C-alpha atoms as an extended CHARMM CRD file, in Angstrom:
* protein
*
       297  EXT
         1         1  MET       CA             42.6240000000      -27.2410000000       32.1200000000  PROA      1               0.0000000000
         2         2  ILE       CA             38.9050000000      -27.8480000000       32.5810000000  PROA      2               0.0000000000
         3         3  ASN       CA             38.0010000000      -31.5330000000       32.5610000000  PROA      3               0.0000000000
         4         4  ASP       CA             35.1440000000      -33.1290000000       30.6280000000  PROA      4               0.0000000000
         5         5  ALA       CA             32.8870000000      -33.6240000000       33.6590000000  PROA      5               0.0000000000
         6         6  VAL       CA             33.1580000000      -29.9680000000       34.7020000000  PROA      6               0.0000000000
         7         7  ARG       CA             32.6590000000      -28.8420000000       31.1100000000  PROA      7               0.0000000000
         8         8  ASP       CA             29.5370000000      -31.0060000000       30.7360000000  PROA      8               0.0000000000
         9         9  GLN       CA             28.0800000000      -29.7160000000       33.9920000000  PROA      9               0.0000000000
        10        10  PHE       CA             28.8270000000      -26.1250000000       33.0160000000  PROA      10              0.0000000000
        11        11  THR       CA             27.1140000000      -26.6560000000       29.6500000000  PROA      11              0.0000000000
        12        12  LEU       CA             24.0760000000      -28.2470000000       31.2900000000  PROA      12              0.0000000000
        13        13  ASN       CA             23.7700000000      -25.4100000000       33.8200000000  PROA      13              0.0000000000
        14        14  ALA       CA             23.9860000000      -22.8470000000       31.0260000000  PROA      14              0.0000000000
        15        15  LEU       CA             21.3140000000      -24.6370000000       28.9890000000  PROA      15              0.0000000000
        16        16  SER       CA             19.0750000000      -24.9250000000       32.0540000000  PROA      16              0.0000000000
        17        17  GLU       CA             19.1050000000      -21.1490000000       32.3590000000  PROA      17              0.0000000000
        18        18  ILE       CA             17.7810000000      -20.8350000000       28.8010000000  PROA      18              0.0000000000
        19        19  TYR       CA             15.3400000000      -23.7410000000       28.5000000000  PROA      19              0.0000000000
        20        20  ILE       CA             12.3000000000      -24.5860000000       30.6260000000  PROA      20              0.0000000000
        21        21  SER       CA             12.7170000000      -28.2950000000       29.8330000000  PROA      21              0.0000000000
        22        22  LEU       CA             15.5160000000      -30.5040000000       28.4700000000  PROA      22              0.0000000000
        23        23  HSD       CA             15.2600000000      -34.1970000000       27.6060000000  PROA      23              0.0000000000
        24        24  ILE       CA             17.3930000000      -36.6740000000       25.7060000000  PROA      24              0.0000000000
        25        25  PHE       CA             15.5710000000      -39.3950000000       23.7850000000  PROA      25              0.0000000000
        26        26  ASP       CA             17.2030000000      -42.6930000000       22.8390000000  PROA      26              0.0000000000
        27        27  LEU       CA             15.2060000000      -43.5320000000       19.7340000000  PROA      27              0.0000000000
        28        28  GLN       CA             16.6830000000      -47.0230000000       19.3650000000  PROA      28              0.0000000000
        29        29  GLU       CA             16.0460000000      -48.1930000000       22.9350000000  PROA      29              0.0000000000
        30        30  ASP       CA             12.9130000000      -46.0610000000       23.4660000000  PROA      30              0.0000000000
        31        31  ARG       CA             14.3370000000      -44.4500000000       26.5890000000  PROA      31              0.0000000000
        32        32  LEU       CA             13.9550000000      -40.9720000000       28.0010000000  PROA      32              0.0000000000
        33        33  PHE       CA             16.6130000000      -39.1020000000       30.0290000000  PROA      33              0.0000000000
        34        34  PRO       CA             15.3310000000      -35.9340000000       31.7340000000  PROA      34              0.0000000000
        35        35  LEU       CA             17.9420000000      -33.2070000000       32.1520000000  PROA      35              0.0000000000
        36        36  LYS       CA             15.4620000000      -30.5600000000       33.2550000000  PROA      36              0.0000000000
        37        37  SER       CA             11.8010000000      -31.2480000000       33.8780000000  PROA      37              0.0000000000
        38        38  ASN       CA              8.8440000000      -29.8670000000       35.8180000000  PROA      38              0.0000000000
        39        39  ARG       CA              5.7140000000      -31.1080000000       37.5420000000  PROA      39              0.0000000000
        40        40  TYR       CA              3.5020000000      -30.6550000000       34.4790000000  PROA      40              0.0000000000
        41        41  ILE       CA              5.7470000000      -32.8410000000       32.3420000000  PROA      41              0.0000000000
        42        42  GLU       CA              5.9290000000      -35.4780000000       35.0400000000  PROA      42              0.0000000000
        43        43  MET       CA              2.1620000000      -35.4280000000       35.5770000000  PROA      43              0.0000000000
        44        44  TRP       CA              1.2870000000      -35.8040000000       31.8870000000  PROA      44              0.0000000000
        45        45  SER       CA              3.9850000000      -38.4530000000       31.3410000000  PROA      45              0.0000000000
        46        46  GLU       CA              2.4290000000      -40.8520000000       33.8390000000  PROA      46              0.0000000000
        47        47  GLY       CA              0.6580000000      -43.9290000000       32.5440000000  PROA      47              0.0000000000
        48        48  PHE       CA              2.4480000000      -44.1130000000       29.2050000000  PROA      48              0.0000000000
        49        49  SER       CA              5.0130000000      -46.7590000000       28.4040000000  PROA      49              0.0000000000
        50        50  SER       CA              6.7820000000      -45.3490000000       25.3270000000  PROA      50              0.0000000000
        51        51  SER       CA              8.7430000000      -42.1150000000       25.2710000000  PROA      51              0.0000000000
        52        52  GLN       CA              6.8650000000      -41.0580000000       22.1190000000  PROA      52              0.0000000000
        53        53  GLU       CA              3.5000000000      -41.4060000000       23.8740000000  PROA      53              0.0000000000
        54        54  LYS       CA              4.8000000000      -39.4620000000       26.8680000000  PROA      54              0.0000000000
        55        55  LEU       CA              6.0520000000      -36.5980000000       24.7120000000  PROA      55              0.0000000000
        56        56  ARG       CA              2.8740000000      -36.4390000000       22.6340000000  PROA      56              0.0000000000
        57        57  ASN       CA              0.6320000000      -36.3460000000       25.7060000000  PROA      57              0.0000000000
        58        58  VAL       CA              2.7340000000      -33.6670000000       27.3890000000  PROA      58              0.0000000000
        59        59  MET       CA              2.7280000000      -31.4370000000       24.3040000000  PROA      59              0.0000000000
        60        60  LYS       CA             -0.9880000000      -31.9760000000       23.7230000000  PROA      60              0.0000000000
        61        61  ASN       CA             -1.7800000000      -30.8410000000       27.2570000000  PROA      61              0.0000000000
        62        62  ILE       CA              0.5190000000      -27.8120000000       27.4320000000  PROA      62              0.0000000000
        63        63  THR       CA             -0.3630000000      -26.4270000000       23.9680000000  PROA      63              0.0000000000
        64        64  VAL       CA             -3.4100000000      -24.3240000000       23.0820000000  PROA      64              0.0000000000
        65        65  GLU       CA             -5.9060000000      -26.1530000000       20.8930000000  PROA      65              0.0000000000
        66        66  GLU       CA             -5.2650000000      -24.2460000000       17.6650000000  PROA      66              0.0000000000
        67        67  HSD       CA             -1.5430000000      -25.1860000000       17.7570000000  PROA      67              0.0000000000
        68        68  GLN       CA             -1.9160000000      -28.8120000000       18.8620000000  PROA      68              0.0000000000
        69        69  ARG       CA             -1.9900000000      -30.4150000000       15.4180000000  PROA      69              0.0000000000
        70        70  MET       CA              1.1430000000      -28.5680000000       14.3490000000  PROA      70              0.0000000000
        71        71  ILE       CA              3.1260000000      -29.4120000000       17.4820000000  PROA      71              0.0000000000
        72        72  LEU       CA              2.0740000000      -33.0800000000       17.4590000000  PROA      72              0.0000000000
        73        73  ASP       CA              3.3540000000      -33.3420000000       13.8850000000  PROA      73              0.0000000000
        74        74  PHE       CA              6.5870000000      -31.6830000000       15.0060000000  PROA      74              0.0000000000
        75        75  VAL       CA              7.2490000000      -34.1980000000       17.8160000000  PROA      75              0.0000000000
        76        76  ASP       CA              6.4490000000      -37.2270000000       15.6120000000  PROA      76              0.0000000000
        77        77  PHE       CA              9.4260000000      -39.6050000000       15.9250000000  PROA      77              0.0000000000
        78        78  SER       CA              8.4960000000      -41.5130000000       12.7530000000  PROA      78              0.0000000000
        79        79  THR       CA              9.5880000000      -38.5790000000       10.5640000000  PROA      79              0.0000000000
        80        80  LEU       CA             12.2720000000      -37.1390000000       12.8430000000  PROA      80              0.0000000000
        81        81  GLU       CA             15.2920000000      -38.8270000000       11.2540000000  PROA      81              0.0000000000
        82        82  GLU       CA             14.3620000000      -37.5630000000        7.8020000000  PROA      82              0.0000000000
        83        83  ARG       CA             13.7250000000      -34.0290000000        9.0730000000  PROA      83              0.0000000000
        84        84  LEU       CA             17.0730000000      -33.9370000000       10.8990000000  PROA      84              0.0000000000
        85        85  ARG       CA             19.0470000000      -35.3460000000        7.9820000000  PROA      85              0.0000000000
        86        86  GLU       CA             19.6290000000      -32.0080000000        6.2870000000  PROA      86              0.0000000000
        87        87  ASN       CA             19.5350000000      -29.7700000000        9.3610000000  PROA      87              0.0000000000
        88        88  LYS       CA             20.8570000000      -31.0150000000       12.6620000000  PROA      88              0.0000000000
        89        89  VAL       CA             18.5350000000      -28.6270000000       14.5040000000  PROA      89              0.0000000000
        90        90  ILE       CA             14.8240000000      -28.1090000000       13.7760000000  PROA      90              0.0000000000
        91        91  SER       CA             12.3910000000      -25.9190000000       15.6780000000  PROA      91              0.0000000000
        92        92  ALA       CA              8.7250000000      -24.9910000000       16.0060000000  PROA      92              0.0000000000
        93        93  VAL       CA              7.0440000000      -22.0510000000       17.7270000000  PROA      93              0.0000000000
        94        94  PHE       CA              3.8000000000      -22.6800000000       19.6040000000  PROA      94              0.0000000000
        95        95  LEU       CA              1.5380000000      -20.9950000000       22.1320000000  PROA      95              0.0000000000
        96        96  GLY       CA              1.5510000000      -22.8080000000       25.4610000000  PROA      96              0.0000000000
        97        97  LYS       CA             -1.1230000000      -22.7990000000       28.1440000000  PROA      97              0.0000000000
        98        98  ILE       CA              1.3930000000      -22.3490000000       30.9600000000  PROA      98              0.0000000000
        99        99  ASN       CA              4.3770000000      -20.3540000000       29.6980000000  PROA      99              0.0000000000
       100       100  GLY       CA              2.8590000000      -18.4650000000       26.7720000000  PROA      100             0.0000000000
       101       101  TRP       CA              4.8370000000      -18.4450000000       23.5250000000  PROA      101             0.0000000000
       102       102  CYS       CA              7.5100000000      -21.1570000000       23.3850000000  PROA      102             0.0000000000
       103       103  LYS       CA             10.0310000000      -22.5550000000       20.9140000000  PROA      103             0.0000000000
       104       104  ALA       CA             10.6360000000      -26.3120000000       20.8170000000  PROA      104             0.0000000000
       105       105  ARG       CA             13.8490000000      -27.7290000000       19.3280000000  PROA      105             0.0000000000
       106       106  PHE       CA             15.1380000000      -31.1330000000       18.3190000000  PROA      106             0.0000000000
       107       107  VAL       CA             18.9300000000      -31.4450000000       18.1020000000  PROA      107             0.0000000000
       108       108  ALA       CA             20.5900000000      -34.5180000000       16.5600000000  PROA      108             0.0000000000
       109       109  ALA       CA             23.0110000000      -35.5740000000       19.2970000000  PROA      109             0.0000000000
       110       110  ASP       CA             24.4640000000      -38.9010000000       18.1080000000  PROA      110             0.0000000000
       111       111  SER       CA             24.0280000000      -41.7890000000       15.6850000000  PROA      111             0.0000000000
       112       112  TYR       CA             23.5680000000      -45.5030000000       16.3950000000  PROA      112             0.0000000000
       113       113  GLU       CA             25.4410000000      -46.2640000000       13.1650000000  PROA      113             0.0000000000
       114       114  PRO       CA             26.3410000000      -44.1440000000       10.1140000000  PROA      114             0.0000000000
       115       115  GLY       CA             23.1330000000      -42.6180000000        8.8240000000  PROA      115             0.0000000000
       116       116  LYS       CA             21.0500000000      -43.9920000000       11.6900000000  PROA      116             0.0000000000
       117       117  LEU       CA             19.8010000000      -41.4770000000       14.2580000000  PROA      117             0.0000000000
       118       118  ARG       CA             19.8460000000      -42.6190000000       17.8730000000  PROA      118             0.0000000000
       119       119  TYR       CA             20.0120000000      -39.7690000000       20.3940000000  PROA      119             0.0000000000
       120       120  VAL       CA             18.1480000000      -36.4660000000       20.0960000000  PROA      120             0.0000000000
       121       121  LEU       CA             17.9880000000      -33.5650000000       22.5150000000  PROA      121             0.0000000000
       122       122  TYR       CA             14.5200000000      -32.0590000000       22.9170000000  PROA      122             0.0000000000
       123       123  ALA       CA             14.4880000000      -28.5710000000       24.4310000000  PROA      123             0.0000000000
       124       124  VAL       CA             11.6830000000      -26.0910000000       25.0600000000  PROA      124             0.0000000000
       125       125  GLU       CA             12.4300000000      -22.4050000000       25.5230000000  PROA      125             0.0000000000
       126       126  CYS       CA             10.0080000000      -19.7090000000       26.7020000000  PROA      126             0.0000000000
       127       127  ILE       CA             10.0270000000      -16.8190000000       24.2040000000  PROA      127             0.0000000000
       128       128  ASP       CA              6.9140000000      -15.0460000000       25.4700000000  PROA      128             0.0000000000
       129       129  GLU       CA              8.5960000000      -11.6840000000       26.1440000000  PROA      129             0.0000000000
       130       130  GLU       CA             10.4180000000      -11.8250000000       22.8080000000  PROA      130             0.0000000000
       131       131  LYS       CA              7.1630000000      -12.6560000000       21.0240000000  PROA      131             0.0000000000
       132       132  LYS       CA              5.3080000000       -9.8240000000       22.7500000000  PROA      132             0.0000000000
       133       133  LYS       CA              8.0000000000       -7.3660000000       21.6380000000  PROA      133             0.0000000000
       134       134  GLU       CA              7.8460000000       -8.7870000000       18.1070000000  PROA      134             0.0000000000
       135       135  ASN       CA              4.0440000000       -8.4840000000       18.0460000000  PROA      135             0.0000000000
       136       136  HSD       CA              4.2540000000       -4.9290000000       19.3690000000  PROA      136             0.0000000000
       137       137  LEU       CA              6.7040000000       -3.9350000000       16.6330000000  PROA      137             0.0000000000
       138       138  LEU       CA              4.4200000000       -5.5820000000       14.0640000000  PROA      138             0.0000000000
       139       139  TYR       CA              1.4550000000       -3.6570000000       15.4930000000  PROA      139             0.0000000000
       140       140  LEU       CA              3.3860000000       -0.3890000000       15.2230000000  PROA      140             0.0000000000
       141       141  SER       CA              4.3240000000       -1.1050000000       11.6040000000  PROA      141             0.0000000000
       142       142  GLN       CA              0.7040000000       -1.8540000000       10.6170000000  PROA      142             0.0000000000
       143       143  THR       CA             -1.2560000000        0.6760000000       12.6550000000  PROA      143             0.0000000000
       144       144  ASP       CA             -2.1590000000        4.3320000000       12.3670000000  PROA      144             0.0000000000
       145       145  LEU       CA             -1.0690000000        5.3380000000       15.8490000000  PROA      145             0.0000000000
       146       146  MET       CA             -3.5610000000        8.1890000000       16.2320000000  PROA      146             0.0000000000
       147       147  THR       CA             -6.7040000000        6.1920000000       15.4560000000  PROA      147             0.0000000000
       148       148  GLY       CA             -5.6710000000        2.5770000000       16.1510000000  PROA      148             0.0000000000
       149       149  ILE       CA             -6.8640000000        1.2360000000       12.7770000000  PROA      149             0.0000000000
       150       150  PHE       CA             -4.6720000000        0.0410000000        9.8890000000  PROA      150             0.0000000000
       151       151  ASN       CA             -2.3290000000        2.5690000000        8.3390000000  PROA      151             0.0000000000
       152       152  ARG       CA             -2.2610000000        3.1920000000        4.5870000000  PROA      152             0.0000000000
       153       153  GLY       CA              0.5610000000        0.7740000000        3.8100000000  PROA      153             0.0000000000
       154       154  HSD       CA             -0.8100000000       -2.2530000000        5.6260000000  PROA      154             0.0000000000
       155       155  GLY       CA             -4.4380000000       -1.5450000000        4.7580000000  PROA      155             0.0000000000
       156       156  GLU       CA             -3.6510000000       -1.1660000000        1.0550000000  PROA      156             0.0000000000
       157       157  ARG       CA             -1.6050000000       -4.3920000000        1.0150000000  PROA      157             0.0000000000
       158       158  THR       CA             -4.3890000000       -6.2830000000        2.7760000000  PROA      158             0.0000000000
       159       159  ILE       CA             -7.1450000000       -5.0600000000        0.4440000000  PROA      159             0.0000000000
       160       160  THR       CA             -4.9040000000       -5.7060000000       -2.5790000000  PROA      160             0.0000000000
       161       161  SER       CA             -4.4810000000       -9.3270000000       -1.4700000000  PROA      161             0.0000000000
       162       162  LEU       CA             -8.2430000000       -9.7370000000       -1.0360000000  PROA      162             0.0000000000
       163       163  LEU       CA             -8.8980000000       -8.3480000000       -4.5230000000  PROA      163             0.0000000000
       164       164  GLU       CA             -6.2580000000      -10.6500000000       -6.0180000000  PROA      164             0.0000000000
       165       165  GLU       CA             -7.9060000000      -13.5970000000       -4.2590000000  PROA      165             0.0000000000
       166       166  ARG       CA            -11.2400000000      -12.5020000000       -5.7850000000  PROA      166             0.0000000000
       167       167  ARG       CA            -12.8020000000      -12.0670000000       -2.3640000000  PROA      167             0.0000000000
       168       168  LYS       CA            -16.0630000000      -10.2690000000       -3.0550000000  PROA      168             0.0000000000
       169       169  GLY       CA            -17.0290000000       -7.3060000000       -0.9540000000  PROA      169             0.0000000000
       170       170  LEU       CA            -17.7790000000       -3.5960000000       -0.6900000000  PROA      170             0.0000000000
       171       171  PHE       CA            -15.0370000000       -0.9670000000       -0.9780000000  PROA      171             0.0000000000
       172       172  CYS       CA            -15.7650000000        2.3710000000        0.6740000000  PROA      172             0.0000000000
       173       173  LEU       CA            -13.7570000000        5.5680000000        0.4940000000  PROA      173             0.0000000000
       174       174  PHE       CA            -14.6890000000        8.6890000000        2.4360000000  PROA      174             0.0000000000
       175       175  ASP       CA            -13.4290000000       11.8860000000        3.9540000000  PROA      175             0.0000000000
       176       176  ILE       CA            -14.7380000000       14.2060000000        6.6530000000  PROA      176             0.0000000000
       177       177  ASP       CA            -16.8040000000       17.1560000000        5.4510000000  PROA      177             0.0000000000
       178       178  LYS       CA            -15.2860000000       20.5970000000        6.0580000000  PROA      178             0.0000000000
       179       179  PHE       CA            -12.4480000000       19.1220000000        8.1140000000  PROA      179             0.0000000000
       180       180  LYS       CA            -10.1190000000       22.0240000000        7.3050000000  PROA      180             0.0000000000
       181       181  HSD       CA            -12.7360000000       24.3530000000        8.7650000000  PROA      181             0.0000000000
       182       182  VAL       CA            -12.7220000000       22.3000000000       11.9950000000  PROA      182             0.0000000000
       183       183  ASN       CA             -8.9340000000       22.5850000000       12.2920000000  PROA      183             0.0000000000
       184       184  ASP       CA             -8.9390000000       26.2830000000       11.4720000000  PROA      184             0.0000000000
       185       185  LYS       CA            -11.7690000000       27.1580000000       13.8710000000  PROA      185             0.0000000000
       186       186  TYR       CA            -11.0930000000       24.8270000000       16.8200000000  PROA      186             0.0000000000
       187       187  GLY       CA             -7.4460000000       23.8170000000       16.4370000000  PROA      187             0.0000000000
       188       188  HSD       CA             -5.6930000000       20.5730000000       15.6030000000  PROA      188             0.0000000000
       189       189  MET       CA             -6.3220000000       18.9750000000       19.0010000000  PROA      189             0.0000000000
       190       190  ILE       CA            -10.0700000000       19.0700000000       18.3530000000  PROA      190             0.0000000000
       191       191  GLY       CA             -9.4590000000       17.9630000000       14.7740000000  PROA      191             0.0000000000
       192       192  ASP       CA             -7.5340000000       14.9440000000       16.0820000000  PROA      192             0.0000000000
       193       193  GLN       CA            -10.4540000000       14.0620000000       18.3690000000  PROA      193             0.0000000000
       194       194  VAL       CA            -12.7740000000       14.1200000000       15.3570000000  PROA      194             0.0000000000
       195       195  LEU       CA            -10.4370000000       11.7680000000       13.4440000000  PROA      195             0.0000000000
       196       196  ILE       CA            -10.3700000000        9.3600000000       16.3780000000  PROA      196             0.0000000000
       197       197  ALA       CA            -14.1620000000        9.4860000000       16.7720000000  PROA      197             0.0000000000
       198       198  VAL       CA            -14.6980000000        8.7450000000       13.0540000000  PROA      198             0.0000000000
       199       199  ALA       CA            -12.2550000000        5.8080000000       13.2450000000  PROA      199             0.0000000000
       200       200  ASP       CA            -14.1420000000        4.5300000000       16.3020000000  PROA      200             0.0000000000
       201       201  ALA       CA            -17.4060000000        4.7570000000       14.3360000000  PROA      201             0.0000000000
       202       202  LEU       CA            -15.8140000000        2.7140000000       11.5610000000  PROA      202             0.0000000000
       203       203  GLN       CA            -14.5880000000        0.1480000000       14.0750000000  PROA      203             0.0000000000
       204       204  ALA       CA            -18.1030000000       -0.1020000000       15.5290000000  PROA      204             0.0000000000
       205       205  VAL       CA            -19.4960000000       -1.4620000000       12.2520000000  PROA      205             0.0000000000
       206       206  LYS       CA            -16.4200000000       -3.4960000000       11.2910000000  PROA      206             0.0000000000
       207       207  ARG       CA            -16.8770000000       -7.2570000000       11.4730000000  PROA      207             0.0000000000
       208       208  GLU       CA            -14.1200000000       -9.7270000000       12.2590000000  PROA      208             0.0000000000
       209       209  HSD       CA            -12.5970000000      -10.0320000000        8.7700000000  PROA      209             0.0000000000
       210       210  ASP       CA            -13.3910000000       -6.5670000000        7.3960000000  PROA      210             0.0000000000
       211       211  VAL       CA            -10.5310000000       -4.1460000000        6.7170000000  PROA      211             0.0000000000
       212       212  VAL       CA            -10.6360000000       -0.5290000000        7.9260000000  PROA      212             0.0000000000
       213       213  MET       CA             -7.8370000000        1.9600000000        7.4110000000  PROA      213             0.0000000000
       214       214  ARG       CA             -6.8280000000        5.5930000000        7.5750000000  PROA      214             0.0000000000
       215       215  LEU       CA             -5.2730000000        6.6810000000        4.2920000000  PROA      215             0.0000000000
       216       216  GLY       CA             -3.9670000000        9.9340000000        5.7180000000  PROA      216             0.0000000000
       217       217  GLY       CA             -5.3230000000       13.3120000000        6.7780000000  PROA      217             0.0000000000
       218       218  ASP       CA             -9.1110000000       12.9980000000        7.0130000000  PROA      218             0.0000000000
       219       219  GLU       CA             -9.3750000000       10.2550000000        4.3590000000  PROA      219             0.0000000000
       220       220  PHE       CA            -10.4100000000        6.7080000000        5.2870000000  PROA      220             0.0000000000
       221       221  ALA       CA            -11.2030000000        3.4790000000        3.4470000000  PROA      221             0.0000000000
       222       222  ALA       CA            -12.7940000000        0.1350000000        4.2340000000  PROA      222             0.0000000000
       223       223  TYR       CA            -13.4130000000       -3.2310000000        2.5890000000  PROA      223             0.0000000000
       224       224  PHE       CA            -16.4460000000       -5.1020000000        3.9030000000  PROA      224             0.0000000000
       225       225  LEU       CA            -16.1610000000       -8.7470000000        2.9090000000  PROA      225             0.0000000000
       226       226  ASP       CA            -19.0410000000      -10.7630000000        1.4370000000  PROA      226             0.0000000000
       227       227  VAL       CA            -21.2250000000       -7.6930000000        0.8790000000  PROA      227             0.0000000000
       228       228  MET       CA            -22.4030000000       -8.3690000000       -2.6720000000  PROA      228             0.0000000000
       229       229  THR       CA            -25.5530000000       -6.3210000000       -3.3310000000  PROA      229             0.0000000000
       230       230  LYS       CA            -26.4280000000       -2.6430000000       -3.1610000000  PROA      230             0.0000000000
       231       231  GLU       CA            -29.0980000000       -3.4470000000       -0.5890000000  PROA      231             0.0000000000
       232       232  GLU       CA            -26.5690000000       -5.1160000000        1.7280000000  PROA      232             0.0000000000
       233       233  ALA       CA            -24.1330000000       -2.2820000000        1.1230000000  PROA      233             0.0000000000
       234       234  ALA       CA            -26.7300000000        0.3750000000        1.9600000000  PROA      234             0.0000000000
       235       235  LYS       CA            -27.4570000000       -1.3190000000        5.2740000000  PROA      235             0.0000000000
       236       236  ILE       CA            -23.8430000000       -1.4340000000        6.4230000000  PROA      236             0.0000000000
       237       237  ILE       CA            -23.2080000000        2.1540000000        5.2610000000  PROA      237             0.0000000000
       238       238  GLY       CA            -26.3890000000        3.1950000000        7.0700000000  PROA      238             0.0000000000
       239       239  ARG       CA            -25.1120000000        1.6610000000       10.3020000000  PROA      239             0.0000000000
       240       240  PHE       CA            -21.8570000000        3.5550000000        9.8510000000  PROA      240             0.0000000000
       241       241  PHE       CA            -23.7290000000        6.8350000000        9.3250000000  PROA      241             0.0000000000
       242       242  ASP       CA            -25.7590000000        6.1380000000       12.4810000000  PROA      242             0.0000000000
       243       243  GLU       CA            -22.4750000000        5.8800000000       14.4000000000  PROA      243             0.0000000000
       244       244  ILE       CA            -21.2210000000        9.1080000000       12.7950000000  PROA      244             0.0000000000
       245       245  ALA       CA            -24.4140000000       10.8830000000       13.9080000000  PROA      245             0.0000000000
       246       246  LYS       CA            -23.5790000000       10.0090000000       17.5330000000  PROA      246             0.0000000000
       247       247  ILE       CA            -20.2890000000       11.9360000000       17.4420000000  PROA      247             0.0000000000
       248       248  HSD       CA            -20.1590000000       15.0490000000       19.5900000000  PROA      248             0.0000000000
       249       249  VAL       CA            -16.7870000000       16.6810000000       20.1530000000  PROA      249             0.0000000000
       250       250  GLY       CA            -16.8030000000       19.7420000000       22.3880000000  PROA      250             0.0000000000
       251       251  PRO       CA            -16.5810000000       22.6730000000       21.9050000000  PROA      251             0.0000000000
       252       252  MET       CA            -17.7530000000       22.0030000000       18.3170000000  PROA      252             0.0000000000
       253       253  THR       CA            -21.3000000000       23.0920000000       17.5650000000  PROA      253             0.0000000000
       254       254  GLU       CA            -21.2990000000       21.6200000000       14.0330000000  PROA      254             0.0000000000
       255       255  ASP       CA            -22.3270000000       18.0330000000       13.3430000000  PROA      255             0.0000000000
       256       256  VAL       CA            -19.6840000000       15.6800000000       11.9980000000  PROA      256             0.0000000000
       257       257  SER       CA            -20.5400000000       14.2330000000        8.5790000000  PROA      257             0.0000000000
       258       258  VAL       CA            -18.7330000000       12.3230000000        5.8350000000  PROA      258             0.0000000000
       259       259  SER       CA            -18.9250000000       12.0120000000        2.0450000000  PROA      259             0.0000000000
       260       260  LEU       CA            -18.5380000000        8.4450000000        0.8500000000  PROA      260             0.0000000000
       261       261  GLY       CA            -18.0280000000        6.6360000000       -2.4460000000  PROA      261             0.0000000000
       262       262  ALA       CA            -18.9210000000        2.9260000000       -2.6690000000  PROA      262             0.0000000000
       263       263  VAL       CA            -17.8870000000        0.2290000000       -5.1530000000  PROA      263             0.0000000000
       264       264  LEU       CA            -18.9300000000       -3.4420000000       -5.1960000000  PROA      264             0.0000000000
       265       265  TYR       CA            -16.3380000000       -6.0370000000       -6.1900000000  PROA      265             0.0000000000
       266       266  ARG       CA            -15.9800000000       -7.1020000000       -9.7920000000  PROA      266             0.0000000000
       267       267  ASP       CA            -13.2430000000       -9.0340000000      -11.5850000000  PROA      267             0.0000000000
       268       268  GLY       CA            -10.1890000000       -7.0590000000      -12.6180000000  PROA      268             0.0000000000
       269       269  LEU       CA            -10.2980000000       -4.4020000000       -9.9030000000  PROA      269             0.0000000000
       270       270  THR       CA             -7.0080000000       -3.3670000000       -8.3160000000  PROA      270             0.0000000000
       271       271  PHE       CA             -6.5780000000       -1.1280000000       -5.2980000000  PROA      271             0.0000000000
       272       272  ASP       CA             -5.6530000000        1.8160000000       -7.5210000000  PROA      272             0.0000000000
       273       273  SER       CA             -8.6340000000        1.3240000000       -9.8340000000  PROA      273             0.0000000000
       274       274  VAL       CA            -11.1860000000        0.8000000000       -7.0640000000  PROA      274             0.0000000000
       275       275  TYR       CA             -9.8020000000        3.8480000000       -5.2380000000  PROA      275             0.0000000000
       276       276  LYS       CA            -10.1720000000        5.9950000000       -8.3580000000  PROA      276             0.0000000000
       277       277  ILE       CA            -13.7620000000        4.8450000000       -8.9540000000  PROA      277             0.0000000000
       278       278  ALA       CA            -14.7690000000        5.3400000000       -5.3090000000  PROA      278             0.0000000000
       279       279  ASP       CA            -13.1300000000        8.7720000000       -5.2510000000  PROA      279             0.0000000000
       280       280  GLU       CA            -15.5300000000        9.8710000000       -7.9880000000  PROA      280             0.0000000000
       281       281  GLY       CA            -18.3450000000        8.7910000000       -5.6760000000  PROA      281             0.0000000000
       282       282  VAL       CA            -16.8860000000       10.8690000000       -2.8420000000  PROA      282             0.0000000000
       283       283  TYR       CA            -16.8720000000       13.9130000000       -5.1240000000  PROA      283             0.0000000000
       284       284  ASP       CA            -20.5210000000       13.3650000000       -6.0970000000  PROA      284             0.0000000000
       285       285  SER       CA            -21.5710000000       12.8790000000       -2.4490000000  PROA      285             0.0000000000
       286       286  LYS       CA            -20.1880000000       16.2890000000       -1.4790000000  PROA      286             0.0000000000
       287       287  ALA       CA            -23.0820000000       17.9060000000       -3.3590000000  PROA      287             0.0000000000
       288       288  ASN       CA            -25.3870000000       16.6600000000       -0.5880000000  PROA      288             0.0000000000
       289       289  LYS       CA            -25.7130000000       18.0720000000        2.9000000000  PROA      289             0.0000000000
       290       290  GLY       CA            -24.8620000000       15.7830000000        5.8110000000  PROA      290             0.0000000000
       291       291  SER       CA            -23.4610000000       12.2520000000        5.5540000000  PROA      291             0.0000000000
       292       292  SER       CA            -24.1930000000       10.7400000000        2.1480000000  PROA      292             0.0000000000
       293       293  PHE       CA            -22.9020000000        8.0570000000       -0.1830000000  PROA      293             0.0000000000
       294       294  THR       CA            -22.8220000000        7.4000000000       -3.9090000000  PROA      294             0.0000000000
       295       295  PHE       CA            -22.4650000000        4.0500000000       -5.6700000000  PROA      295             0.0000000000
       296       296  ARG       CA            -20.1040000000        4.0250000000       -8.6190000000  PROA      296             0.0000000000
       297       297  ILE       CA            -19.9590000000        1.2770000000      -11.2280000000  PROA      297             0.0000000000
């Protein structure tokens, strides 16, 4: 029968394979027992007397700036007993400077007296590969794989949320003129290149928080945030048309052009209603030759 010492060593070895660092904290005596450490932890622990100060300085230095406030709140001993009262294990995911994405855990290990927390295990696990796979799956679920911009589902949900939050902006809907003719004359491979080039043109004018999406086929939509006047809208649409004019897909001899309907935000608009209004603008724009747009109220 395996004895306690062998069992404990086996458990520690198994944990060491999973976690990049393991420490036990004695909260009553303010002592720190390293089970698995590294040179970064040791370096950033130097010069601090309390175990809380050591842990805070280590986490501050290994965590990217945008996650520091969150992780420093997580390792705060003053609230730890209350947070571990209901759940004996709590965790936080953060982006580290050294190991990439990590998950930190506190585990209630023992009590000084009934209801009084004494020992906690603090463990940090590298989950960078897992996070990359998760992010890739998320990307696939949100992205139109041909063009690289948002697909209909994710784009519609995003614009719907912005409208519900009353975020003012410019909604644009457009399709590619005579796209069926392109497919019929040059084949679907050339048609696909045109779709990609139009999406690239849309991306070229997209700012950080704007939303651009492919609805399907040759139909696209965009929501340009904080564009609130027709003059501002005309400028951004003009820049988009300039990018469209640069498209040349061989062996096509025809110019690529689009017909666009534009709607400025107003209270009460939903995705379905703004789509319907903009679609009327697309229909009106098709009466004009070349890329054109129509404002609809």
